C-alpha positions in Angstrom: -16.0 22.1 -41.7 -18.1 19.2 -43.0 -21.2 18.7 -40.9 -22.1 15.0 -40.4 -25.8 14.2 -40.5 -27.6 11.0 -39.6 -27.2 11.2 -35.8 -29.5 14.1 -35.0 -30.5 14.2 -31.4 -28.6 11.0 -30.6 -25.6 10.5 -28.3 -22.4 9.5 -30.1 -19.3 8.4 -28.1 -16.0 9.9 -29.3 -12.8 8.4 -27.9 -9.4 9.8 -28.6 -9.3 13.5 -28.7 -6.4 14.2 -31.0 -6.8 16.0 -34.3 -9.3 13.6 -35.8 -11.3 13.1 -32.6 -12.0 16.7 -31.8 -12.7 17.5 -35.4 -15.2 14.6 -35.6 -16.9 15.9 -32.5 -17.3 19.3 -34.0 -18.6 17.9 -37.3 -21.1 15.6 -35.4 -22.3 18.6 -33.3 -22.7 20.7 -36.5 -24.9 17.9 -37.9 -27.2 17.8 -34.9 -25.7 14.9 -32.9 -24.8 15.0 -29.2 -21.2 13.9 -29.0 -19.9 12.6 -25.7 -16.1 12.8 -25.4 -13.4 11.0 -23.5 -9.7 10.5 -23.6 -7.1 9.0 -21.3 -5.2 12.2 -21.2 -6.3 15.0 -18.8 -5.1 17.8 -21.1 -7.2 16.4 -24.0 -10.2 16.3 -21.8 -9.6 19.8 -20.6 -9.4 21.1 -24.2 -12.7 19.3 -25.0 -14.4 20.9 -22.0 -13.0 24.3 -23.0 -14.8 24.0 -26.3 -18.1 23.2 -24.4 -18.3 19.5 -25.2 -19.7 17.1 -22.6 -16.8 15.0 -21.2 -17.9 11.7 -19.7 -16.0 8.8 -18.3 -16.9 6.1 -20.9 -15.8 3.3 -18.5 -18.9 4.1 -16.4 -21.2 5.1 -19.3 -24.4 3.3 -20.3 -23.4 2.2 -23.8 -26.9 1.2 -24.8 -27.6 5.0 -25.1 -25.0 5.5 -27.8 -25.8 5.4 -31.5 -22.1 5.0 -32.5 -18.5 5.0 -31.2 -16.2 7.3 -33.2 -12.7 5.8 -32.6 -9.5 7.6 -33.1 -7.4 5.8 -35.8 -4.5 5.6 -33.3 -6.6 3.4 -31.0 -6.4 -0.4 -31.6 -9.5 -1.9 -33.2 -8.5 -5.5 -33.3 -4.8 -6.0 -32.5 -2.7 -6.5 -30.4 -6.1 -6.6 -28.7 -9.2 -4.5 -29.0 -9.3 -1.4 -27.0 -11.7 -1.5 -24.0 -14.0 1.0 -25.8 -14.3 -1.4 -28.7 -15.2 -4.2 -26.3 -17.9 -2.0 -24.7 -19.3 -0.9 -28.0 -19.4 -4.4 -29.4 -21.1 -5.8 -26.4 -23.8 -3.1 -26.6 -24.3 -3.6 -30.4 -22.9 0.0 -31.1 -21.4 0.5 -34.5 -17.7 1.6 -34.6 -16.7 4.2 -37.2 -13.9 6.7 -37.9 -13.6 10.1 -39.3 -13.3 8.9 -43.0 -16.5 6.9 -42.6 -18.3 10.0 -41.2 -16.9 12.0 -44.2 -18.3 9.3 -46.6 -21.7 9.4 -45.0 -21.8 13.2 -45.1 -21.3 13.2 -48.9 -23.7 10.3 -49.4 -26.4 12.3 -47.7 -26.2 15.0 -50.4 -28.4 14.9 -53.5 -26.5 13.2 -56.3 -26.1 16.5 -58.3 -24.6 18.2 -55.2 -21.8 15.7 -54.4 -18.2 16.6 -55.0 -15.6 14.2 -56.3 -13.2 12.3 -54.1 -9.8 11.0 -54.8 -8.5 8.7 -52.0 -4.9 7.5 -51.8 -3.3 4.8 -49.6 -0.2 2.7 -49.6 2.7 1.8 -47.4 5.0 4.3 -49.1 4.5 7.2 -51.4 0.9 8.1 -50.4 1.7 11.5 -49.0 3.7 12.6 -52.1 1.0 11.2 -54.4 -1.7 13.0 -52.5 0.1 16.3 -52.6 1.1 15.8 -56.3 -2.5 14.9 -57.3 -3.9 17.9 -55.5 -1.4 20.1 -57.1 -2.1 18.8 -60.6 -5.8 19.2 -60.2 -5.4 22.8 -58.8 -3.2 23.8 -61.7 -5.9 22.5 -64.1 -8.3 24.9 -62.5 -10.3 22.6 -60.3 -11.5 23.5 -56.7 -9.4 21.2 -54.6 -9.4 20.4 -50.9 -6.5 18.2 -49.6 -6.3 16.5 -46.2 -7.0 13.4 -44.3 -3.9 11.6 -43.0 -1.9 14.5 -44.4 -2.3 18.1 -43.2 -5.9 18.9 -42.3 -8.2 16.3 -40.8 -10.8 15.3 -43.4 -13.8 16.6 -41.5 -12.1 20.0 -41.0 -11.9 20.5 -44.8 -14.3 23.1 -46.4 -18.0 22.2 -46.7 -18.8 20.3 -50.0 -19.8 22.0 -53.2 -20.6 20.3 -56.5 -17.5 21.6 -58.2 -15.0 20.5 -55.6 -12.6 17.6 -55.5 -11.4 16.2 -52.2 -8.0 14.6 -52.4 -7.4 12.7 -49.2 -4.7 10.4 -47.9 -6.1 7.5 -45.9 -4.1 5.2 -43.6 -4.7 1.5 -42.9 -6.0 2.5 -39.5 -8.6 4.8 -41.0 -9.6 2.3 -43.6 -10.2 -0.3 -40.9 -12.9 2.0 -39.6 -14.8 2.4 -42.9 -17.9 0.5 -44.2 -19.4 2.6 -47.0 -16.4 4.7 -48.2 -16.5 4.8 -52.0 -14.1 7.3 -53.6 -14.5 8.2 -57.2 -10.8 7.5 -57.7 -9.1 5.0 -55.3 -5.3 4.7 -55.4 -3.1 2.0 -53.8 0.5 3.0 -54.3 2.2 -0.2 -53.0 2.1 -2.6 -50.1 5.1 -3.7 -48.1 5.1 -5.0 -44.5 4.3 -2.3 -41.9 2.1 -1.8 -38.9 1.8 -5.6 -38.6 1.2 -5.5 -34.8 -1.9 -3.4 -35.4 -3.4 -5.7 -38.1 -2.4 -9.1 -36.8 0.1 -9.8 -39.5 0.5 -9.1 -43.2 -2.9 -10.6 -44.2 -4.7 -8.2 -42.0 -2.6 -5.3 -43.2 -3.3 -6.1 -46.9 -7.0 -6.5 -46.1 -7.1 -3.1 -44.5 -5.5 -1.4 -47.5 -7.8 -3.2 -49.9 -10.8 -1.7 -48.2 -10.2 1.4 -50.2 -11.7 -0.5 -53.1 -14.4 -2.4 -51.2 -17.4 -0.3 -52.4 -16.1 0.5 -55.9 -19.0 1.1 -58.4 -19.4 1.5 -62.1 -18.0 4.9 -63.2 -15.4 4.9 -60.4 -11.7 4.2 -61.0 -9.1 2.0 -59.2 -5.4 2.7 -59.7 -3.2 -0.1 -58.3 0.5 -0.4 -57.8 1.6 -4.0 -58.7 5.3 -4.1 -58.0 4.7 -6.5 -55.1 2.8 -9.8 -54.9 0.4 -8.2 -52.4 -0.6 -5.5 -54.8 -1.1 -8.0 -57.6 -3.3 -10.0 -55.3 -5.5 -7.0 -54.5 -5.7 -6.2 -58.2 -6.9 -9.8 -59.0 -9.7 -9.5 -56.5 -11.1 -6.1 -57.5 -14.8 -6.0 -58.4 -15.9 -6.0 -62.0 -17.4 -3.0 -63.7 -15.1 -0.2 -62.5 -12.2 1.2 -64.5 -9.1 -0.6 -63.2 -5.5 0.2 -64.1 -2.4 -1.3 -62.8 0.9 0.5 -62.3 4.1 -1.4 -62.4 7.3 0.6 -62.2 9.1 -1.0 -65.1 8.6 -2.2 -68.6 7.8 -5.8 -69.2 11.1 -7.8 -69.1 13.0 -4.9 -67.4 12.5 -6.4 -64.0 10.6 -5.2 -60.9 7.1 -6.2 -62.0 5.5 -9.1 -63.7 2.3 -7.3 -64.6 2.0 -6.2 -68.2 -1.7 -5.4 -68.4 -4.0 -2.6 -67.9 -5.8 -4.6 -65.3 -8.5 -5.6 -67.8 -10.3 -2.3 -67.3 -11.2 0.5 -69.5 -9.2 3.7 -70.1 -5.6 4.4 -70.8 -3.0 1.8 -70.1 0.1 3.1 -68.2 3.6 1.8 -67.6 6.6 3.4 -66.1 9.6 3.1 -68.3 12.4 4.3 -66.1 13.3 7.0 -63.5 12.2 10.3 -65.0 9.7 8.9 -67.5 6.0 7.9 -67.6 4.5 6.2 -70.6 0.8 7.1 -70.9 -1.3 5.9 -73.8 1.9 5.6 -75.9 3.1 9.0 -75.1 6.4 9.5 -73.1 6.1 12.1 -70.3 9.6 13.4 -69.6 9.9 14.1 -65.8 13.5 15.2 -65.8 12.7 18.9 -65.7 10.7 18.2 -62.5 13.4 18.5 -59.8 11.0 17.2 -57.1 10.2 14.0 -59.0 13.5 12.3 -59.1 13.7 8.5 -59.1 11.6 5.5 -60.2 9.3 5.7 -57.2 8.5 9.4 -58.0 7.8 8.5 -61.6 5.3 6.0 -60.3 3.8 8.6 -58.0 3.5 10.9 -61.0 1.7 8.1 -62.9 -0.9 7.8 -60.2 -1.4 11.6 -60.1 -1.7 11.7 -63.9 -4.1 8.7 -63.9 -6.3 10.3 -61.2 -6.4 13.7 -63.1 -7.3 12.0 -66.4 -10.1 10.0 -64.7 -11.5 13.3 -63.5 -11.5 14.8 -67.0 -8.3 16.8 -66.9 -6.6 16.9 -70.4 -3.2 15.3 -71.1 -1.4 18.6 -71.6 -2.8 20.2 -68.4 -2.0 17.1 -66.4 1.6 17.0 -67.7 2.1 20.7 -67.0 0.9 20.1 -63.4 3.4 17.3 -62.9 6.3 19.3 -64.2 5.5 22.3 -62.0 5.1 20.4 -58.7 7.3 22.1 -56.0 7.7 18.9 -53.9 6.7 17.9 -50.4 8.8 18.6 -47.3 10.7 15.7 -46.0 10.0 13.5 -49.0 13.1 13.5 -51.3 13.2 17.3 -50.7 16.2 19.2 -52.1 17.0 21.5 -49.2 20.3 23.2 -50.2 23.6 23.1 -52.0 27.1 24.0 -50.9 29.9 23.9 -53.5 29.7 20.5 -55.3 27.4 19.0 -52.6 23.6 18.8 -52.8 21.5 17.9 -49.7 18.3 15.9 -49.9 15.9 15.5 -47.0 14.0 12.2 -47.0 13.2 12.1 -43.3 9.8 10.5 -44.1 11.7 7.3 -44.9 10.9 5.6 -41.6 11.5 2.1 -42.9 13.9 0.3 -45.1 11.5 0.0 -48.1 11.1 3.8 -48.2 14.8 4.3 -47.9 15.3 1.9 -50.8 13.3 4.3 -53.1 15.7 7.2 -52.2 18.9 5.2 -52.4 17.9 3.8 -55.7 17.5 7.3 -57.1 21.2 8.1 -57.0 24.2 6.4 -58.3 26.3 7.7 -55.4 25.3 8.9 -52.0 26.7 10.0 -48.7 23.9 8.5 -46.6 22.7 9.6 -43.2 20.7 6.9 -41.6 19.5 5.7 -38.2 17.0 6.3 -35.4 14.8 3.7 -33.8 15.1 0.7 -36.0 12.1 -1.3 -37.3 12.1 -5.1 -37.7 14.8 -6.2 -40.1 16.7 -2.9 -39.9 18.5 -2.2 -43.2 19.4 -5.8 -44.0 17.2 -5.8 -47.1 19.1 -2.8 -48.5 22.4 -4.7 -49.0 22.1 -4.7 -52.8 22.2 -0.9 -52.7 25.2 -0.6 -50.3 27.6 -0.3 -53.3 26.0 3.1 -54.1 26.8 4.3 -50.6 30.2 6.1 -50.6 30.0 6.4 -46.9 27.2 6.1 -44.3 26.8 8.4 -41.2 24.8 6.7 -38.5 22.7 8.4 -35.8 20.5 7.3 -32.9 19.7 4.0 -31.3 20.2 2.1 -34.6 23.7 3.3 -35.2 25.3 0.1 -33.8 23.1 -2.4 -35.6 23.2 -0.5 -38.8 27.0 -0.4 -38.6 27.0 -4.2 -38.3 24.7 -4.5 -41.3 26.8 -2.3 -43.4 29.9 -4.5 -42.9 32.6 -3.4 -45.3 30.6 -0.5 -46.7 32.4 2.7 -45.4 30.6 4.1 -42.4 31.0 5.9 -39.2 28.9 6.5 -36.1 28.2 10.2 -36.0 25.6 10.0 -33.2 23.5 13.1 -33.7 22.1 15.0 -36.7 24.4 18.0 -36.6 27.5 15.9 -36.4 26.3 13.6 -39.2 25.6 16.5 -41.5 29.0 17.9 -40.9 30.8 14.6 -41.4 28.8 13.9 -44.6 29.5 17.3 -46.1 33.2 17.2 -45.6 33.5 13.7 -46.9 31.4 14.5 -50.0 33.1 17.9 -50.7 36.6 16.2 -50.6 35.8 14.1 -53.7 35.6 17.1 -56.0 32.7 15.5 -57.8 29.0 16.4 -57.8 27.8 14.5 -54.8 24.5 14.1 -52.8 24.2 14.0 -49.0 21.0 12.0 -48.4 19.1 11.9 -45.2 16.9 8.7 -45.6 16.9 7.2 -42.1 15.3 3.8 -42.7 14.1 4.1 -39.1 11.6 5.8 -36.8 12.5 9.2 -35.3 11.3 8.7 -31.8 14.7 8.1 -30.1 15.9 11.7 -30.8 12.9 13.5 -32.3 9.2 13.7 -31.7 8.4 12.9 -35.3 9.9 12.7 -38.8 9.1 16.4 -39.5 11.2 17.5 -36.5 14.0 15.3 -37.7 13.8 16.7 -41.2 13.9 20.3 -39.9 16.9 19.4 -37.8 18.6 18.2 -41.0 17.6 21.4 -42.8 18.9 23.6 -40.0 22.3 21.7 -39.9 22.6 22.1 -43.7 21.9 25.8 -43.6 24.2 26.3 -40.7 27.0 25.0 -42.9 26.3 28.0 -45.2 24.4 26.1 -47.9 22.2 28.0 -50.4 18.7 26.9 -49.6 16.1 25.5 -52.0 12.4 26.1 -51.4 10.0 23.2 -51.1 6.8 25.1 -51.9 
């Protein structure tokens, strides 16, 4: 655990007692604060009481007695409208922070020579893979690495800081909205496409939240920016002077996909992605083909971010490349789960929107595609340029009907549920006699049939193995 100083002997309100809220309360208590907890759910309040925390109805509390409000990232800060705790805190002049901000303050309180390094990664898509890949590369290079945040372990539950450690953390737009002083040594923005617009009041607010990862960038720190979209290029253009800034398009100049050809005007190695399976770094071509878990252009870009972060922390070229090539992959993100005869099965359940599914579909010339769930705005309309790669689509969940309409003349059938879809897809793929891929990349949320994308991915894995497929490990 990382103890949070700065609130010794003072009351701090904590609202939202999920993973980040309870962890924040423990970290505050360890630092000498007096956290006061509340949640709308009775079971969450009971858990807090069982741990010995004071639970107090914040609707009736005297907010003038609080030094801060620690808000769960899942609770609206500004949109669709501020949560009532936000209104109460604002009216009382109480600052509002989140767990990442508490983490930043805990590290800042350390003497300069005792502070660990921090790599922080955000983006609409690819941030989890990039986080896991960066942590893996750094570990393989012999560094002491702690990974968490929006992936895995809550950031304040990570081990206490030591000078030799590197924290590699994934941060969401919700978490970044609750930061004021967060200043990672390496800050990564993978990409920006429309998402969570209801929580940020539109695209401008969403981009502003993502850009906060660079808000406190100083000399000696590094920004790595994906510039395939106009929004990423806009963030790049507004970055502060002095820090090392590198841009990451996913194609060579003139190849299409990015109009940026520069290194962002900063110092250090320039970097471009040449094609799926390759990274060009300082004139050297890194061949990613041997890395089974890094298929596709988007994973080449993820690899470039991980490579850039490692190099910024002093890892040598050869060690960084070795780490990339040995990466075992991340569950539910372009994860090879098994093979049966001529058919390979790939679990990309994390693709909860069309843009994420685009990355997976673009990685294969031919796919038997399992898609559907609870559709997001726009559905799969924007993927029509990739429909020729789809040999047949197998549709599940609430979105099956709308997705079928969008697919039009592209071969498809409504399978309804995961087990049926896997069976349909396998038999159709096996019948071709060619090497084929059955790809689960839903382009939709999971909540109609599953509690989360992990459960959906595990249902896919179980259905694949029940067919008799030989499993692949995902590390």
